[in-house]
N, C-alpha and C positions, 0 to 999 in steps of 0.2 A: 785602700784601693778596692771598696765597693761602688765610689764614687766611675774608676777605670772598667770596673762589671759593665756594670749597668751604662757605659755609654753604649754598649754595642749588645746589650742583652735582650732587642727587641728580636733580634736577628734571628735567634733559634727558642726562642720559646719550648722547653721537651713537649714535643708528641706525648701522652697516656690517657688513662685508664679518667673514668670521671668515674665517682665523685673527684676533685684535687682543689675546690681553693680550700673548704674548713675542713670538712671530711678525708680521707683517705681511705683506696681502697683497704688496705691494710688496717688503720684504726680503728673500721667497720669488722670489719675479722675479729680484733680483741673482746668492742667491745660483744657483738653477737656471742665472743665465750663466756664472758665474764654475765650477760644476764641474771639476775637473779642474787648473784650472790658478792656486791655490795651496792647496797640497801638509801644511800644517800642519790646513788645516778641511776637506782629503778624506780624510788617514788620523782625523781625527774620526771624521768622519761613516761613515765602512769598518766604523773601532774600535765603536760602534754597530749600525750595521747586525747582526755578525755576534751584538751581545747580543744583539738581540732575535730576530733569526730564528734562535739555540738558544734563542731561551724557547717561541718559535710553534711549534715543532718539540717541546719538554716540553710542551707542552696549558696549558691551565688550568687555575690551581692559585688558589685560594680556600678554603684551609680555615676553619672554624670559630676564633674563635681561644681562647686556653688560655693561652699562654705571653710569660713573662718577656723583658724583650732577652737575646739573643741563641737564643733557644727557637724549634724551629720556626715555629712562624707566627706569629711578627710576626719574623723574619726573613724568611717565606717574602711577608708581608704590607708589607713596606719595599721588597722590591724585585721584589716591583710595581709599588709607586707611584719607583720607580726608573725605571723600564721603560717606564710607557705615553707617556710624553713623551718620550723619544725615537723611540720606533711615531709619533709623532703630528712630530711633525719628519720622520720619512723617512717620512712619508706624502704631506706638504705637498710637501717636494723631491722625494722618487724617482718620485711622483707612482702609488704602488702600492697597489693599493686593498688587500692584505692585510692590511698592518700599518693602516688603517681598518675590518678587519673584524674583526682579534683586539682590537685597542684597545678596540672597543662591545659583543662577546661579552666579555671581564673585566671590561666597569663592569656589562653587565647581571650577570653570576653576582654581585659586588657588590649591585645592586640587588634580586634576589632576597634573599641572606642578608640584608640592615642592618634591614630593616625587623621582622625577627624574634631582633635582637641587643638582649640585658638591657647592665648594663654588668658589664667586664671583668672573666671569675671571682677577677685575682687579689685585686682590693681591698684593692691596695699605698701609693695616690698620694691624694692631697687632692682631687683631678680627678681622678675613672676613666673610660678612653675604651669604645669600645667596641671595636674594632677590634684597638683594643692593651691596653698598662695605663693606660697617663695618656693625657689626652685631646692633653697636647704634639704624642703621638708621630700621637696624629690628626691633627693642623693639619697636621703635614706631610705626610701620606699629601695633603688635601686642596691644598695648596699646592704638590705635583706634578703635581693624578691632575686637575685644572683644565686646568692648561696643555694637557694630552691633551684633555681632553674639548671644548678650545676651537680643534684643528687637524681633530677630526672633527664638528663645527659643518653645515655645513652637505652635509655626508655623510650623517650620521643625516635616516632620518625624522621626520618631525613630532613621530608616533605614540610611536615610539621616543624624541626628549626627553624630552616628557612622563612618560616612565615613568622616566628619569634624574631627574629633577629635583621629580618628588616624589615620589617610591620612595627615592630617594640623596641627592642631591647637596642639596636644601633641609632637609631634614629634617636629614642631617648638618649642612646648618651654623648650625640652629636648634639641634642636639647641644653641639657647642662655641662656645656663646656666650648664649646665652637661659636655658638647662639649665647653664651649671655659669658661671653670676658670679664666684666669687673664678677663676677663672681663663681668663677672659676679659677680665676689668676689671684685670685689676694694671699696674701696669709693670714690665714682666720682661722675662726673654729670650724664655721658652715663653712669654707672649700674644700678644708679638708674630707668632712663628705664628700664633697665632688672628687675631690682623687679619688680616693679611693672604691666610688661607687664606681666612674667608670673606668679604673686599675682592676678591678674583683668583672666583673662582667667581660674586658677585655680576658681575662687568662681565662673567662669559663671558656669564649666562645678561640680564643687562640689567635685572639685579634693584633696583630705585633701597635699598631697604630696608634691601639686605645693605649694600651699601656702604657708605653712610650708617653703619652699624653699624660697620664698617669704620672705620672713619675715626674716629669720636664713639666708640664704646666702646655700655654701654647705660645708656642714658636710664633706666632704671628700675635703678640699681643697690641693694642693699640689699644688697652690706654697708661693715658698722664700721672703724670708721680703725684697731678698732687688735685685729681679726681674726689668726691667723700663719698662714701656710700649714707644712705639714709640716716645712722647713727652718728654724723661725723668727723669718722674712722676715716684713715688714710687707708683705698684700694693696694697699694702697694708701698714699703716702706720709705722709708728714705736710704735709697744705696740698695734697694731690692734687688737683684739683674735676676734672680730666677724665683717661676713659680714651680707647682706641684708640689709631692710627696715627701719630695729630698727636701726640698724647699719651707717648705711646713715643720719639717725631724730638725732642719738646724736654723732658722726663724726663730719659733715658734718657743721652746725652753732654754733654758738655762739648762749648764753641763749637771749640777746636781737631779737636775726631774721636775723644777720649775717652771712651772704651762703661766703666761705673762698677762694671760683671761684672768688668772686668777684658779683657786682650786673645782670651781661651779661648775666652768666650759671647762676647764680639766675630765672635768669628769665627763662630760656628754663626747667631745672631742677624743678621750680614749678606747671608745666606741673601735669607731675608723680607724684610728691609729692604729690601734692589739690587732686585728683581724685582716685589715688587707697584709700584716704583716705578717700576719700567719700564711696567710694566704701564697705571698711572695716568698714566704719561705720551704711553702711545699710544694708550689713552680718549680724555683730557683731557688736553688740553696745551696750555690757560687757563691751568693752575693749577702751571703749568712746579716740578713737583715740585720738581727737580734743584737746586733757585736755591733751595729752602730754606733758613732758617737761615741765610743766607751758603753754598752748595753746602755745606753738614753731609755731607753724605753721599761729597762727594767727599772731603773732608774725614779722613770717621772710615776711607775705606780707605787712605790716604797715614799719615793715625797706625797703623792697623792695621801697614803693611810695615813703620812703624819700628820698630814693639812682635816684630821676631825680632832670631837671633842667625843668626851669621855662615852656617847649614847654614837659614833660611828659618825656624826655630821658635819659635813666638813664647814668648814669655816667661809661664812656666807660678804666674803668681802668682795666689791667691782657688782657687776648684775649680776646677780644669786639671789636662788627661791630659797629659803630655809626651811627645813627638814631634809633638803637633798643628803642621801648618804650614801655607804657603804655596800647599803643594803641594794642598791638599784641596779638594776641590771646590766650599765656597761662595767660595773664594779664586779661582778659577779665574772664576768667576762674578763677585766682584764688582769685581774688573782688567779683566774681559771687556769690562763695562757702564760700568761707569769712564770706562772709554778711550773708547765710541761714543758715550757722550751724555753726556761734562764735558770735553771740549775735546781727546778723540786727544792726549793726550801722551805724545811719545815712550818715554820713560823707561818708563813703564807698562807698552810691549811688552818691555824689556825684561827686565821680571819675566815678562809670559807667556810668554817663549821657555824662563824655565830651566823654568816647570809643565809647558814638554812639550807640553802642551793649551790647547783654545782650547774652547768653546762647540758646538754643532753651530745655536746661532742666528743672527742676522743680528749679536749683538757680535760672538764667536767670529769670524764672516764677518770683520767689516769687522777685527779684531786679522793674522784673516792671511794678509788681502790686505795687513793695511802691514805686518805683517817680511815678507812676501815682498817686498815693492817696498823695504826697507832699511833702512827707517826708526826705526828700535830707534837710542833714545840710553840708557849706565847711568844705573839709579834707583839715588839718593844715600842708602841711608844715613847719616845727619847727630847730631851731639849736640842733644834737644832734649829739650826741659821740656816735655810734658803734665798738663793742667789739669786739675782731676774738676771735678763740680757741674752742674747745665745752667745759671749762671752763668759756671763755670770759680774759684771764690771756696772750694772745697771741698779742698784739696791736690793733690794728683796727682805724677807720679811724673817721674823725672831721669833721663835716655840720657847716656850720655859712652858716647864713643866715642875713639879713636886708635892709631895704625897706625904702624906702621916698617916697611924691608922688610926686617927679622922675621916680621913677625907682627902683628898686630890683634890688639883688646882693649875691650871694651863693658863696660862696667859698668854695673846699675839699680840705683837706690831705689828706695824705695816711701815715698810719706809721702800718699798720698790717700784717702780717702771709704773707711769700710767697703766698699761693694760689693756691700747687701743680704743678699743670703741666702745671696749665694757670697763670700762677705768668708770671710778668714783677721785673725784680735788677730795681726799679723807687719807697726804702726809703724815703722817710722826700720828697713826690711828690704834687707837689697842680694840682686842674687849677681853673680855674675864668667862673666864667659865669651871663651874667645879664638877665633878664628880656628875651630878643631879642636872645642871644647864648651863645658859645666861644666866649671866652675875650681872654684868657692865654690858650689852649688847652692839655689838654691829648693828645695824636696819638693815639691810639688803636692802634689794631692788622692791621695787611700788609693782607689782606682779602678778597677775595669775593665773599662772600658766596652764594655757589648755581650758580657761574658761568662757563660752561664747559672750560671755554674758558682761566680761568684763575686757572690753574692747577690744575680743576675737582671742585673749588668749596673750596677746601681745601686749609689751609693756608699755602701762597707767603712765596721764603726762606729768601727774607727780613722781616719778619716775629722774624726771629732768630738772620739773622745779624746786624738790628735795631729797631725796635716796641721793644725790650723784655729789648734792654740796653740801659744804666743807660741817658748815653746821649742823650733818644728822648727823654726825661720828664724833666719836671722843678723840678732839684737838683743835687745837688752839686756835679760832676765826679772829681776823686782820676783819676791825676797819667795818662790821657786816658785808663781807662778801668776802665771797668765796676761794680759795684758791685759785691762781690764775687770772681773776677774774672769773674764772665759770670757763674756760676756754679752752676747749682741747688742743689746736695745737700748740698753743701756749705748752700747755700739760705735758707733751707726747714728746717736745724737742727736750727734758729736763727728768730727771733723778732725783730722788732723796742718798743723801751720801749716808751707812756705814761707820760708826765710830768703832764699838769696839763693842763685841758680844764674846759674855760669858755663859759656858750653858756645863752639863755633864750632871753629880748625883750629890755636888754639894750642899753646904745649909745656904750656902749665895749663887744666885745666879745673874745675869742684868746681862739687858739691853739694850744700845745709847742710836741712835741715827742723828744726823741734820740734815734740814730743807734748807738751800738758801736762797732759791727759783721762785715761791708762789708766792710771796708776794716782796713788794720791790722796797728793796731798804730794808725787810724788818729779814731778821736768820732765828730759823725753829731750832730747838737743839727738847730733845727728850729724852731722860733714862730713865729704867722700867728696873725695877730690883724684885727679886720674888728671892725671902729670907722666911728661913726658917726658925723662928724662937721657941725656946723651950716652956715662955712663959704663955704659945699662944695653943693648942689646940691644933690647929689649923695653919696654915703659912699662913702670910701674910707680902701685901702685895706693898713698894715703897715706888711713887711717882717725883720725878725731877724734872718740870720746861719750862724753859726762861727764854725766856723772848727779848733779843739784844736789838736795837733800833735807834738811829739816832732822832727820830723826830716819831714826836708823839700822836699814840695812838689808842682805842679803843681795844682792849679783849676780852674773846672773851673764849672761856675751856669748856664744853659740856661734860656731864656726864648721867649717861644715860641707863637707867639704875632696871634691876627688872626685881617690881616685888612692892608690897603696899609698907607705906610712910608708914613711921611708927612717931618717932621723934626729930625736929630739929635742933641745933646747939646755935639756933638765933635769933630774935624776931621778927615776925613777917608779918604784912597784911594781904591776907586776899582775898581776889576781887569775886566778891558773891553774887553782883547784879547784873555784871554788863563780860564775858571777857573781849579783847581784843591782841589783834594779832602780835606779838611781836617785832613782827619788822616789816618791810613792803617787798621783799625779797634775798635770791641767792638760798632759798629756804627757810629767814625767819616766815615770809607772810603760811608758812605751813603749820609757825606749829602758839599754840592758847600762852599768853601771861597770866598765869594763875597765881600769880602767888608771888613777893617781892620781900627784903629785907633787906640789912645787914650785918653783919660777926660785930659783934658787943665786944671782944677780943682778941686776940694775936690765930684766931681760927674760929670752926668751926667743927660740930661734926652730926654726921645724917645717920639714922639709923631703917632697916626699911627690910621690910621681915618679904619672904619665898621658899616653897618648896619646904616648907619645914626647915627652915635656919631665918638665924638673927648674921645680918652685916650690918658694917661701919662704914661711912666714907670720912676720914676726919683730913681738913684740907688747914691748913696756913692762908689767913687771909687776913687784910687790914681794913684797919677803920672804912676807907673808903672803898671799898670794894663792893660792893651789886654782889646778891645773892638772889637769882630768879626761880624757878617753880615755873615749869614750864611740861608740855605737854603735846606728842602731836595732833595735830589733824583739824585746821587753821583756812579755809579755805578750799576745803577740798567737799564741794558740792555732792560727790556721788562715793562718797565712804569709800575712797580708794584709801585711805594709810589707814594703822592701826593708834589705836588712844594710848599709847605709852610717854611716863613718865620724863623725864630729866631737869639736874639743877646744875644752875651754867654759872657761874664764877665769872662776874666783869669787871675789869680793873680798867678807868678810864685817865688816857687825858697821859698813858703813860709810851714813856722809851725803854727804857727796860721790867721788864717785870720776870717775877719770880713766883711758876705755880709745884707747891709741895704737894700732896695728899697720902 
């Protein structure tokens, strides 16, 4: 029904007063009436006021763009777009005209500069921006700034609006869409930002063409289906016949809310997804956007919260920066809006309480009011299988959680689709957490976000040569080569197959999946079981990894343990005088070979110490198996990689192999 409505909605965008995008006239009245009665909201508003007042004192700074992420001009323009919508809310809520004056003057400075700009001088992106080094950040700017413009729209003189729209906003929207179809018409987190940016400024300006473009993409799409982006990802998915915001909702998410690029980029994309949806709900309520695909956006928020450890940090598979959590501004927005517009679930309030801050719009006020009224109940993280693929048929991830009085454990097994250009060659990998932090880690991305000294804040060379490669993950590697030989196109054509999933609150939980295509002629099958056993204070993990092949191969299974080695239940020789890389490619060139040994019996154990707790890995191993201590950091002249330890179990000249841990 939504799709039918949407076909004709652009002909009747209803005229109404401003603000109309994220704030509403009625919402502002409620906030004003509640000032002084909702401490969490009052605190957020006061903090925003202090930030904006400091910027006003600093003066308007709109420098000519020249820097990559982390450089002065990049960070200055980013600071501007983060401050302006806060100034807009302050004008609306406090009715203090100085904030409207500030927004107008900053926007006029941009309107004077924008017509003079060519492409950003860095020329580093497949879609180079004007204000920033990539169109993605230009779209960030417009998503945020459109909110500020909406807040002062009626305060501005008609001639001022005409200048801003003709010299700045309409050319800006055309640039990130019509002039950059490879950016705008993709199915990708970046394009979601572009779609939302064009749609949100279109709603403010009541520009029906821009809103239609945001919903459906560019009708004159001249992109070939086989064109690649700079990461090797397809510009369009195979069989994709639509672009725009609705296509992002259709293709990027599984029915249960899992996002194919993984939780790190789902966190990043949730802001434009949920902000634009909120703007649509205010302006076109008949579309019922939050009901689309069975309340998909609501499910996406819950799925994302489930993909966190006990500290609220997102599981770092695919291109993911470690440490990003639901405390980020994107998740503050997602939680507040999901609570306000998707059913007032009191469990979300407990997350908002942990976040410790709220938006300063109507949704943040609703959350703060509900918390003040004592409506919060605990949000329960549970064992859950999240499916991948638009129809849920392309593998997924299994999350197993167990707890005792002594502590908790969370195991995450990945058997999902490739994750587009941000995906890694890590089928059937896992990571393990207790209530303190990582026990067995996923490396995450090799990147220093927004650090100019580290390649302008972009992905480092070692991201492709190590972090994406199979040996960087806790999964079997065949013949020292990555899955699919490290070829994105081959990996993107296949997904792992779930075998079974047993969650719940019982003493036995398990996830099992198979991979048939990663290595020609070799089938991989991993089963991971979480047990609560009376003999142990904490839950125990049992791992069975079987490899089947008709031809002999070398099989390596790494475990990236986190902590300091205490004892090893096998004899080993340490490289004391000179270290050598473990191999020459597929990530092996980045591992120092620190020691080698053999199991003396039917197996071995490894003990380490980390975060005031002792851990043990016990493995079955044959006398022919080689055991290798390795550490990341080889062939790393700029010290881009962390120095993390691993133990690798190596079986040589084997057809079938069984790893039991």
